[in-house]
C-alpha positions as CSV (number, residue, x, y, z in Angstrom):
1,M,8.5,12.1,23.9
2,A,4.8,11.6,23.7
3,K,2.6,14.4,22.6
4,A,-1.2,14.7,23.3
5,I,-3.4,15.6,20.4
6,S,-7.2,15.9,20.0
7,V,-9.1,14.5,17.1
8,R,-12.7,14.6,15.9
9,L,-14.0,11.3,14.7
10,D,-16.8,10.7,12.3
11,D,-19.3,7.9,12.9
12,E,-17.3,5.4,10.9
13,A,-14.1,6.2,12.6
14,L,-15.8,6.1,16.0
15,K,-17.3,2.8,15.2
16,A,-13.9,1.4,14.2
17,L,-12.3,2.7,17.5
18,K,-15.1,1.0,19.5
19,Q,-14.3,-2.2,17.8
20,L,-10.7,-2.0,18.6
21,E,-11.5,-1.0,22.2
22,A,-13.7,-4.0,22.5
23,A,-10.8,-6.1,21.3
24,G,-8.8,-4.8,24.3
25,M,-6.9,-1.9,22.9
26,S,-6.8,1.4,24.6
27,R,-7.9,4.4,22.6
28,S,-4.3,5.7,22.5
29,D,-3.0,2.4,21.3
30,A,-5.7,2.1,18.7
31,I,-5.2,5.5,17.3
32,R,-1.4,5.2,17.4
33,S,-1.6,1.8,15.6
34,A,-3.9,3.2,12.9
35,L,-1.5,6.1,12.3
36,L,1.5,3.9,12.0
37,A,-0.4,1.4,9.7
38,A,-1.6,4.2,7.4
39,A,1.8,5.6,7.1
40,G,3.3,2.2,6.3
41,R,0.8,1.7,3.6
42,L,1.6,5.1,2.2
43,R,5.3,4.4,2.3
44,Q,4.7,1.0,0.5
45,R,2.7,2.7,-2.3
46,Q,5.4,5.3,-2.8
47,E,8.1,2.7,-2.9
48,L,6.0,0.6,-5.4
49,A,5.4,3.8,-7.6
50,A,9.2,4.4,-7.6
51,E,9.9,0.8,-8.6
52,V,7.4,1.0,-11.4
53,A,8.8,4.3,-12.6
54,A,12.3,2.8,-12.6
55,L,11.1,-0.3,-14.6
56,E,9.3,2.0,-17.1
57,A,12.5,4.0,-17.6
58,D,14.5,0.8,-18.2
59,E,14.5,0.6,-22.1
60,Q,16.5,-2.8,-22.0
61,D,13.8,-4.4,-19.7
62,R,11.0,-3.0,-21.8
63,Q,12.5,-4.5,-24.9
64,E,13.0,-7.8,-23.3
65,M,9.4,-7.8,-22.0
66,L,8.2,-7.0,-25.6
67,D,10.4,-9.8,-26.9
68,V,8.9,-12.3,-24.4
69,A,5.4,-11.2,-25.2
70,G,6.1,-11.7,-28.9
71,F,7.5,-15.1,-28.3
72,M,4.6,-16.1,-26.2
73,E,2.2,-14.9,-28.9
74,A,4.0,-16.9,-31.5
75,L,3.7,-20.1,-29.4
76,R,0.0,-19.5,-28.9
77,A,-0.6,-18.8,-32.6
78,A,1.4,-22.0,-33.6
79,G,-0.6,-24.2,-31.2
């Protein structure tokens, strides 16, 4: 079910809304799209942060990374 809300826009947000309206979007569609996009970006950041935390907690992966870095450094020093 759709729910009506009201929102106060600052000058920057109003300018962005006008650009979207000029491109053919309705106000409702523009605001709805922006909310969904912002929520999607937040979800992606949270998923990435969780993945980074899992990798940092993986001691075997960290050791392998250090081993590869040491090997690469040895190759650079030899050349």
